[in-house]
C-alpha atoms as a printed R data frame, in Angstrom:
    type eleno elety resid chain resno       x       y       z
1   ATOM     1    CA   MET     A     1   5.589 -32.295 -21.515
2   ATOM     2    CA   CYS     A     2   8.342 -33.439 -19.183
3   ATOM     3    CA   GLY     A     3   7.392 -32.471 -15.639
4   ATOM     4    CA   ARG     A     4   9.413 -34.916 -13.533
5   ATOM     5    CA   PHE     A     5  12.454 -37.081 -14.134
6   ATOM     6    CA   VAL     A     6  15.010 -39.285 -12.402
7   ATOM     7    CA   SER     A     7  18.698 -38.397 -12.009
8   ATOM     8    CA   THR     A     8  20.743 -40.672  -9.743
9   ATOM     9    CA   ARG     A     9  24.201 -40.845 -11.304
10  ATOM    10    CA   SER     A    10  27.135 -39.335  -9.420
11  ATOM    11    CA   PRO     A    11  28.933 -36.245 -10.771
12  ATOM    12    CA   GLN     A    12  32.059 -38.372 -11.298
13  ATOM    13    CA   ASP     A    13  30.094 -40.851 -13.418
14  ATOM    14    CA   LEU     A    14  28.570 -38.007 -15.439
15  ATOM    15    CA   ALA     A    15  31.934 -36.319 -15.921
16  ATOM    16    CA   ASP     A    16  33.294 -39.597 -17.330
17  ATOM    17    CA   VAL     A    17  30.307 -40.250 -19.612
18  ATOM    18    CA   PHE     A    18  30.199 -36.727 -21.059
19  ATOM    19    CA   ASP     A    19  33.966 -36.108 -21.232
20  ATOM    20    CA   VAL     A    20  33.669 -33.146 -18.889
21  ATOM    21    CA   THR     A    21  36.870 -31.151 -18.418
22  ATOM    22    CA   ARG     A    22  35.697 -28.869 -15.608
23  ATOM    23    CA   TRP     A    23  33.492 -29.396 -12.583
24  ATOM    24    CA   ASP     A    24  33.536 -28.505  -8.930
25  ATOM    25    CA   PRO     A    25  33.567 -31.608  -6.694
26  ATOM    26    CA   ASP     A    26  32.261 -29.472  -3.804
27  ATOM    27    CA   ARG     A    27  29.037 -28.642  -5.689
28  ATOM    28    CA   ALA     A    28  27.264 -31.996  -5.442
29  ATOM    29    CA   LEU     A    29  23.594 -32.852  -5.909
30  ATOM    30    CA   GLU     A    30  21.934 -35.733  -4.134
31  ATOM    31    CA   PRO     A    31  20.549 -38.558  -6.293
32  ATOM    32    CA   SER     A    32  16.868 -37.927  -6.989
33  ATOM    33    CA   TRP     A    33  14.090 -40.264  -8.105
34  ATOM    34    CA   ASN     A    34  11.624 -37.371  -8.241
35  ATOM    35    CA   VAL     A    35  13.268 -34.314  -9.812
36  ATOM    36    CA   ALA     A    36  10.664 -31.533  -9.909
37  ATOM    37    CA   PRO     A    37  10.479 -28.007 -11.372
38  ATOM    38    CA   THR     A    38  12.634 -25.415  -9.553
39  ATOM    39    CA   ASP     A    39  14.980 -28.183  -8.318
40  ATOM    40    CA   ASP     A    40  18.672 -27.932  -9.105
41  ATOM    41    CA   VAL     A    41  19.635 -30.421 -11.836
42  ATOM    42    CA   TRP     A    42  22.895 -31.495 -13.433
43  ATOM    43    CA   SER     A    43  23.732 -29.984 -16.797
44  ATOM    44    CA   VAL     A    44  26.544 -30.373 -19.300
45  ATOM    45    CA   LEU     A    45  27.460 -27.253 -21.243
46  ATOM    46    CA   GLU     A    46  30.391 -25.606 -22.989
47  ATOM    47    CA   ARG     A    47  31.666 -22.120 -22.175
48  ATOM    48    CA   VAL     A    48  34.432 -19.938 -23.549
49  ATOM    49    CA   GLU     A    49  36.923 -19.013 -20.807
50  ATOM    50    CA   ARG     A    50  37.312 -15.221 -20.698
51  ATOM    51    CA   GLU     A    51  40.983 -15.276 -19.795
52  ATOM    52    CA   THR     A    52  42.211 -17.837 -22.324
53  ATOM    53    CA   GLY     A    53  39.469 -18.144 -24.972
54  ATOM    54    CA   GLU     A    54  39.542 -21.891 -24.391
55  ATOM    55    CA   ILE     A    55  36.269 -23.790 -24.694
56  ATOM    56    CA   THR     A    56  35.675 -26.044 -21.684
57  ATOM    57    CA   ARG     A    57  32.992 -28.683 -21.250
58  ATOM    58    CA   GLN     A    58  31.511 -28.236 -17.805
59  ATOM    59    CA   LEU     A    59  29.238 -30.073 -15.398
60  ATOM    60    CA   ARG     A    60  27.069 -27.576 -13.529
61  ATOM    61    CA   PRO     A    61  23.964 -27.613 -11.352
62  ATOM    62    CA   LEU     A    62  21.227 -25.389 -12.831
63  ATOM    63    CA   ARG     A    63  17.759 -24.496 -11.549
64  ATOM    64    CA   TRP     A    64  15.066 -26.253 -13.624
65  ATOM    65    CA   GLY     A    65  12.672 -23.678 -15.076
66  ATOM    66    CA   LEU     A    66  14.141 -21.155 -17.473
67  ATOM    67    CA   VAL     A    67  13.977 -17.481 -16.475
68  ATOM    68    CA   PRO     A    68  14.577 -15.129 -19.442
69  ATOM    69    CA   SER     A    69  17.004 -12.295 -18.851
70  ATOM    70    CA   TRP     A    70  14.141  -9.786 -19.100
71  ATOM    71    CA   ALA     A    71  11.860 -11.534 -16.594
72  ATOM    72    CA   LYS     A    72  10.902  -9.533 -13.495
73  ATOM    73    CA   SER     A    73  10.794 -12.482 -11.116
74  ATOM    74    CA   LEU     A    74  12.453 -15.847 -10.556
75  ATOM    75    CA   LYS     A    75   8.967 -17.310 -10.240
76  ATOM    76    CA   THR     A    76   8.647 -17.079 -14.020
77  ATOM    77    CA   GLY     A    77  10.748 -20.236 -14.301
78  ATOM    78    CA   ALA     A    78   8.108 -22.483 -12.744
79  ATOM    79    CA   LYS     A    79   6.008 -22.063 -15.917
80  ATOM    80    CA   MET     A    80   8.922 -22.537 -18.330
81  ATOM    81    CA   ILE     A    81  10.224 -26.030 -17.582
82  ATOM    82    CA   ASN     A    82   9.648 -27.123 -21.197
83  ATOM    83    CA   ALA     A    83  10.237 -25.471 -24.583
84  ATOM    84    CA   ARG     A    84   8.359 -26.851 -27.595
85  ATOM    85    CA   VAL     A    85  10.694 -27.740 -30.441
86  ATOM    86    CA   GLU     A    86   8.130 -26.459 -32.936
87  ATOM    87    CA   THR     A    87   8.585 -22.877 -31.709
88  ATOM    88    CA   VAL     A    88  11.828 -22.839 -29.723
89  ATOM    89    CA   ALA     A    89  13.838 -20.988 -32.384
90  ATOM    90    CA   GLU     A    90  11.274 -18.176 -32.723
91  ATOM    91    CA   LYS     A    91   9.665 -17.730 -29.303
92  ATOM    92    CA   PRO     A    92  11.146 -14.662 -27.513
93  ATOM    93    CA   ALA     A    93  11.656 -16.538 -24.234
94  ATOM    94    CA   TYR     A    94  13.834 -19.218 -25.839
95  ATOM    95    CA   ARG     A    95  15.260 -18.079 -29.181
96  ATOM    96    CA   ARG     A    96  18.453 -16.451 -27.825
97  ATOM    97    CA   ALA     A    97  19.198 -19.436 -25.618
98  ATOM    98    CA   PHE     A    98  18.549 -21.797 -28.525
99  ATOM    99    CA   ALA     A    99  21.047 -19.865 -30.624
100 ATOM   100    CA   LYS     A   100  23.762 -19.450 -27.972
101 ATOM   101    CA   ARG     A   101  23.147 -21.370 -24.750
102 ATOM   102    CA   ARG     A   102  22.365 -25.051 -25.239
103 ATOM   103    CA   CYS     A   103  23.040 -27.810 -22.748
104 ATOM   104    CA   LEU     A   104  22.498 -31.474 -22.033
105 ATOM   105    CA   LEU     A   105  20.499 -32.585 -18.986
106 ATOM   106    CA   PRO     A   106  21.449 -36.107 -17.903
107 ATOM   107    CA   ALA     A   107  18.555 -38.326 -16.801
108 ATOM   108    CA   ASP     A   108  17.915 -41.976 -16.019
109 ATOM   109    CA   GLY     A   109  14.357 -41.622 -17.287
110 ATOM   110    CA   PHE     A   110  11.248 -39.460 -16.988
111 ATOM   111    CA   TYR     A   111   7.676 -39.732 -15.729
112 ATOM   112    CA   GLU     A   112   4.391 -39.275 -17.552
113 ATOM   113    CA   TRP     A   113   0.867 -39.778 -16.255
114 ATOM   114    CA   GLN     A   114  -2.413 -41.374 -17.342
115 ATOM   115    CA   THR     A   115  -5.754 -40.738 -15.645
116 ATOM   116    CA   VAL     A   116  -7.406 -43.853 -14.259
117 ATOM   117    CA   ALA     A   117 -11.170 -43.557 -14.217
118 ATOM   118    CA   ALA     A   118 -13.126 -43.823 -10.996
119 ATOM   119    CA   THR     A   119 -14.866 -47.076 -10.048
120 ATOM   120    CA   LYS     A   120 -17.548 -47.911  -7.509
121 ATOM   121    CA   THR     A   121 -14.878 -48.527  -4.867
122 ATOM   122    CA   ALA     A   122 -12.161 -45.977  -5.733
123 ATOM   123    CA   LYS     A   123 -11.946 -42.433  -7.003
124 ATOM   124    CA   SER     A   124 -10.110 -41.473 -10.187
125 ATOM   125    CA   TYR     A   125  -6.373 -40.831  -9.941
126 ATOM   126    CA   LYS     A   126  -3.293 -40.201 -12.032
127 ATOM   127    CA   GLN     A   127  -1.083 -43.233 -12.588
128 ATOM   128    CA   PRO     A   128   2.598 -42.340 -13.186
129 ATOM   129    CA   TYR     A   129   4.722 -44.309 -15.652
130 ATOM   130    CA   PHE     A   130   8.478 -44.373 -15.643
131 ATOM   131    CA   ILE     A   131   9.866 -44.155 -19.170
132 ATOM   132    CA   SER     A   132  13.524 -45.022 -19.672
133 ATOM   133    CA   PRO     A   133  15.965 -46.486 -22.214
134 ATOM   134    CA   GLU     A   134  15.660 -50.242 -22.646
135 ATOM   135    CA   ASP     A   135  19.441 -50.570 -22.132
136 ATOM   136    CA   SER     A   136  19.431 -48.404 -18.959
137 ATOM   137    CA   GLN     A   137  21.990 -45.978 -20.411
138 ATOM   138    CA   VAL     A   138  21.882 -42.338 -19.371
139 ATOM   139    CA   MET     A   139  19.773 -40.016 -21.516
140 ATOM   140    CA   ALA     A   140  21.173 -36.676 -22.634
141 ATOM   141    CA   LEU     A   141  18.032 -34.548 -22.710
142 ATOM   142    CA   ALA     A   142  18.229 -31.508 -24.947
143 ATOM   143    CA   GLY     A   143  18.164 -28.331 -22.883
144 ATOM   144    CA   LEU     A   144  18.678 -24.591 -22.962
145 ATOM   145    CA   TYR     A   145  20.055 -22.378 -20.215
146 ATOM   146    CA   GLU     A   146  19.888 -18.693 -19.420
147 ATOM   147    CA   PHE     A   147  21.394 -16.194 -16.973
148 ATOM   148    CA   TRP     A   148  19.079 -14.003 -14.913
149 ATOM   149    CA   ARG     A   149  19.998 -11.148 -12.583
150 ATOM   150    CA   ASP     A   150  17.662 -10.366  -9.713
151 ATOM   151    CA   PRO     A   151  16.712  -6.680 -10.125
152 ATOM   152    CA   ALA     A   152  16.303  -6.448  -6.338
153 ATOM   153    CA   ALA     A   153  19.977  -7.308  -5.713
154 ATOM   154    CA   GLU     A   154  22.126  -4.350  -4.717
155 ATOM   155    CA   ASP     A   155  25.103  -5.385  -6.850
156 ATOM   156    CA   ASP     A   156  26.386  -8.269  -9.007
157 ATOM   157    CA   ASP     A   157  28.361  -9.807  -6.141
158 ATOM   158    CA   ALA     A   158  25.465  -9.961  -3.706
159 ATOM   159    CA   PRO     A   159  24.299 -13.473  -2.711
160 ATOM   160    CA   GLY     A   160  21.480 -14.565  -5.006
161 ATOM   161    CA   ALA     A   161  22.111 -11.752  -7.475
162 ATOM   162    CA   TRP     A   162  22.653 -14.154 -10.386
163 ATOM   163    CA   TRP     A   163  20.773 -17.348 -11.276
164 ATOM   164    CA   THR     A   164  21.391 -19.850 -14.059
165 ATOM   165    CA   THR     A   165  18.255 -21.678 -15.114
166 ATOM   166    CA   CYS     A   166  17.328 -24.289 -17.742
167 ATOM   167    CA   THR     A   167  14.499 -25.852 -19.687
168 ATOM   168    CA   ILE     A   168  13.951 -29.152 -21.547
169 ATOM   169    CA   ILE     A   169  12.998 -29.201 -25.229
170 ATOM   170    CA   THR     A   170   9.943 -31.387 -26.000
171 ATOM   171    CA   THR     A   171   8.221 -32.828 -29.053
172 ATOM   172    CA   GLU     A   172   5.281 -35.074 -29.974
173 ATOM   173    CA   ALA     A   173   5.673 -38.398 -28.242
174 ATOM   174    CA   THR     A   174   6.310 -41.707 -30.007
175 ATOM   175    CA   ASP     A   175   6.644 -45.359 -29.087
176 ATOM   176    CA   ALA     A   176   6.372 -46.139 -25.375
177 ATOM   177    CA   ALA     A   177   6.037 -42.501 -24.329
178 ATOM   178    CA   GLY     A   178   3.340 -41.818 -26.916
179 ATOM   179    CA   ARG     A   179   1.121 -44.477 -25.411
180 ATOM   180    CA   VAL     A   180   1.193 -42.617 -22.087
181 ATOM   181    CA   HIS     A   181   1.338 -38.901 -22.963
182 ATOM   182    CA   PRO     A   182   1.208 -36.916 -26.236
183 ATOM   183    CA   ARG     A   183   4.525 -35.133 -25.647
184 ATOM   184    CA   MET     A   184   7.996 -36.208 -24.580
185 ATOM   185    CA   PRO     A   185  11.490 -34.733 -24.071
186 ATOM   186    CA   LEU     A   186  14.000 -34.673 -26.900
187 ATOM   187    CA   ALA     A   187  17.567 -35.902 -26.551
188 ATOM   188    CA   VAL     A   188  20.891 -35.665 -28.343
189 ATOM   189    CA   ALA     A   189  22.830 -38.766 -29.452
190 ATOM   190    CA   PRO     A   190  26.449 -39.093 -28.212
191 ATOM   191    CA   ALA     A   191  27.845 -38.531 -31.708
192 ATOM   192    CA   ASP     A   192  26.115 -35.119 -31.795
193 ATOM   193    CA   TRP     A   193  26.933 -33.841 -28.304
194 ATOM   194    CA   SER     A   194  29.830 -31.684 -29.478
195 ATOM   195    CA   ALA     A   195  27.820 -30.089 -32.281
196 ATOM   196    CA   TRP     A   196  24.887 -29.361 -29.959
197 ATOM   197    CA   LEU     A   197  27.033 -27.831 -27.214
198 ATOM   198    CA   ALA     A   198  29.353 -25.799 -29.453
199 ATOM   199    CA   PRO     A   199  28.894 -22.104 -28.531
200 ATOM   200    CA   ALA     A   200  29.680 -21.010 -32.114
201 ATOM   201    CA   HIS     A   201  26.978 -23.210 -33.696
202 ATOM   202    CA   HIS     A   202  23.993 -20.954 -34.443
203 ATOM   203    CA   ASP     A   203  22.170 -22.421 -37.463
204 ATOM   204    CA   PRO     A   204  18.618 -23.297 -36.275
205 ATOM   205    CA   VAL     A   205  17.975 -25.843 -39.031
206 ATOM   206    CA   GLU     A   206  21.183 -27.716 -38.332
207 ATOM   207    CA   LEU     A   207  20.557 -27.581 -34.585
208 ATOM   208    CA   ARG     A   208  17.038 -28.964 -34.920
209 ATOM   209    CA   ALA     A   209  18.436 -31.830 -36.982
210 ATOM   210    CA   LEU     A   210  20.530 -32.929 -33.983
211 ATOM   211    CA   LEU     A   211  17.466 -33.521 -31.826
212 ATOM   212    CA   ALA     A   212  16.066 -37.032 -31.546
213 ATOM   213    CA   ALA     A   213  13.974 -39.332 -29.385
214 ATOM   214    CA   PRO     A   214  15.785 -40.480 -26.226
215 ATOM   215    CA   ALA     A   215  17.612 -43.796 -26.710
216 ATOM   216    CA   ALA     A   216  16.758 -43.548 -30.419
217 ATOM   217    CA   GLY     A   217  13.185 -44.430 -29.489
218 ATOM   218    CA   HIS     A   218  14.115 -47.661 -27.717
219 ATOM   219    CA   LEU     A   219  12.146 -46.826 -24.581
220 ATOM   220    CA   ALA     A   220  10.302 -48.920 -22.026
221 ATOM   221    CA   ALA     A   221   7.378 -47.673 -19.941
222 ATOM   222    CA   ARG     A   222   6.258 -49.243 -16.687
223 ATOM   223    CA   ALA     A   223   3.880 -48.196 -13.943
224 ATOM   224    CA   ALA     A   224   5.482 -46.509 -10.941
225 ATOM   225    CA   SER     A   225   4.216 -45.803  -7.445
226 ATOM   226    CA   THR     A   226   1.641 -43.020  -7.150
227 ATOM   227    CA   ALA     A   227   3.851 -41.674  -4.375
228 ATOM   228    CA   VAL     A   228   5.653 -39.923  -7.255
229 ATOM   229    CA   ASN     A   229   2.684 -37.571  -7.466
230 ATOM   230    CA   ASP     A   230   3.867 -35.803  -4.311
231 ATOM   231    CA   VAL     A   231   7.144 -33.938  -4.910
232 ATOM   232    CA   ARG     A   232   8.053 -34.447  -1.267
233 ATOM   233    CA   ASN     A   233   8.497 -38.177  -1.831
234 ATOM   234    CA   ASN     A   234  11.807 -39.528  -3.024
235 ATOM   235    CA   GLY     A   235  13.849 -42.708  -3.148
236 ATOM   236    CA   PRO     A   236  14.251 -45.800  -5.366
237 ATOM   237    CA   GLN     A   237  10.963 -47.226  -4.079
238 ATOM   238    CA   LEU     A   238   9.164 -44.780  -6.351
239 ATOM   239    CA   LEU     A   239  10.122 -46.915  -9.334
240 ATOM   240    CA   SER     A   240   8.510 -50.024  -7.839
241 ATOM   241    CA   GLU     A   241   5.525 -51.097  -9.881
242 ATOM   242    CA   PRO     A   242   2.524 -51.219  -7.558
243 ATOM   243    CA   ALA     A   243   0.802 -54.576  -7.193
244 ATOM   244    CA   GLU     A   244  -2.510 -52.815  -6.624
245 ATOM   245    CA   ASP     A   245  -2.599 -49.042  -6.525
246 ATOM   246    CA   THR     A   246  -5.783 -47.187  -5.729
247 ATOM   247    CA   GLY     A   247  -4.435 -43.688  -6.105
248 ATOM   248    CA   ASN     A   248  -4.470 -42.914  -2.406
249 ATOM   249    CA   ALA     A   249  -0.688 -42.522  -2.017
């Protein structure tokens, strides 16, 4: 799975990298070295403008954890942060989004964990590893997004009536990620961004063919601070490899 990741690039940098044509400079997200489920995350998506019919590539913050349109509660999203590529085109929670609402989720890298066995002097703990492209380029994680209306809202214009949420598509892990955890997020190569984002592209076989390992599999994994294990912790120090970590952070 992909349960935490790092996203520190500015919206201006992301707009330049992804050739974004529309974004709101007033809707900024702080850099995060510990992005967790239900956090707002940057996404790149394409939408058809109602007034003109023009397709615009947009940079938007979305809530991580997809909430299907038929869900009764926003809390559903906390359990739907990942969608397995093996079933994403058929599973009711994801199939409509896979056909019509795909996005890219920019990331510097992601975390996975290994359990370190207990010793005579220390209890067992989970050691996080930071997995990122060897060349430090941004990853375009393959995502889906969905619109959800809160049934408790009095009308469509009420604050909090509408939410836009997202999920990350995952697969069996390979290379550096596979040595840490059996699953990993999928990504889309720059040459395929337009095809993945295109609202009119619906063929599930062709869409699956666009998905690949982040950085074409050229990934590096290194131990990170166990402070990552607490979602309240943040900052670049989380990526520092501990000299001796006992799991008590």
